[in-house]
C-alpha positions as CSV (number, residue, x, y, z in Angstrom):
1,M,3.9,79.1,16.5
2,G,6.5,80.4,14.1
3,D,7.3,84.0,13.6
4,S,4.0,85.3,14.8
5,A,4.6,84.2,18.4
6,L,5.4,86.8,21.0
7,K,8.8,86.3,22.5
8,N,9.9,87.0,26.0
9,P,12.5,89.8,25.5
10,R,15.3,90.6,27.8
11,V,15.1,94.3,28.7
12,H,17.5,97.0,29.8
13,V,16.0,99.7,31.9
14,V,17.4,103.1,32.9
15,M,15.8,104.7,36.0
16,A,15.4,108.4,37.0
17,D,17.7,107.9,39.9
18,G,20.5,106.8,37.5
19,G,20.2,103.1,38.3
20,E,20.2,100.6,35.4
21,W,19.2,97.0,35.4
22,D,18.4,94.1,33.1
23,A,15.6,91.6,33.4
24,Q,14.2,88.7,31.6
25,T,10.5,88.9,30.8
26,L,8.5,85.8,31.3
27,N,5.1,84.5,30.2
28,P,3.3,85.8,33.3
29,D,4.5,89.3,32.3
30,L,3.1,89.0,28.8
31,L,-0.2,87.6,30.1
32,R,-0.5,90.5,32.6
33,Y,-0.1,93.0,29.8
34,E,-2.9,91.3,27.7
35,R,-5.2,91.3,30.7
36,T,-4.5,94.9,31.7
37,A,-4.7,96.1,28.1
38,G,-8.1,94.3,27.7
39,K,-9.4,95.8,30.9
40,N,-8.3,99.3,30.1
41,G,-9.0,99.4,26.3
42,W,-5.3,99.8,25.4
43,A,-4.2,99.2,21.9
44,P,-2.7,95.7,21.2
45,A,1.1,95.3,21.8
46,Q,1.7,95.5,18.0
47,K,0.2,99.0,17.9
48,S,1.8,100.3,21.1
49,P,5.2,98.6,21.3
50,V,6.7,101.1,23.7
51,Q,3.9,100.8,26.2
52,W,4.1,97.0,25.8
53,L,7.9,96.8,26.3
54,T,7.7,99.3,29.3
55,F,4.8,97.3,30.9
56,V,6.5,93.9,30.6
57,A,9.8,95.5,31.9
58,W,7.8,96.9,34.9
59,R,6.3,93.4,35.6
60,A,9.7,91.7,35.2
61,G,11.4,94.4,37.4
62,L,8.8,93.8,40.2
63,R,9.2,90.0,39.9
64,E,13.0,90.1,40.0
65,G,13.2,92.7,42.7
66,H,14.8,95.5,40.8
67,I,12.0,97.9,41.9
68,P,9.9,98.0,45.0
69,K,6.8,95.8,45.1
70,D,4.7,98.9,45.8
71,M,5.8,100.8,42.6
72,T,2.7,101.2,40.6
73,W,2.6,101.0,36.8
74,E,1.7,104.7,36.6
75,R,4.7,105.8,38.7
76,F,7.1,103.5,36.9
77,S,5.9,104.5,33.4
78,E,5.4,108.3,34.0
79,E,8.2,109.1,36.5
80,E,10.8,106.5,37.3
81,C,11.5,104.7,34.1
82,L,13.5,106.9,31.6
83,E,14.3,104.3,29.1
84,V,13.6,100.7,28.2
85,S,15.5,99.0,25.5
86,N,15.4,95.5,24.1
87,P,18.9,94.6,23.2
88,G,17.7,91.6,21.2
89,Q,15.1,93.7,19.3
90,V,12.3,91.3,20.0
91,T,9.1,92.8,18.8
92,A,5.4,92.0,19.1
93,P,4.2,90.0,16.1
94,P,2.2,91.6,13.4
95,I,-1.6,91.9,13.9
96,P,-3.5,89.2,12.1
97,P,-5.7,90.8,9.4
98,E,-8.8,89.7,11.1
99,L,-7.9,91.6,14.3
100,D,-6.6,94.8,12.7
101,T,-9.3,97.5,13.0
102,D,-7.5,100.3,11.3
């Protein structure tokens, strides 16, 4: 897959209540982003890297038990999550020319 493959970043999250946690994103988190983005007409990860990183952090946080199972994406992204960083600076791959619509 080379350099164009999505990688599973480790994320650091700062929550509104002052809590901080780290999580390892996994393939199911990336797949959930792709399915959700497709259903909602969101831009690809490459064009919305903050949304992508926040979403996969949310999914990893749910899976690892850092946040309650009933915390919705909307609540996490709009109220509870103040910062998501990617210490390893893993980014989504560039958009292949045949998929770039801009």
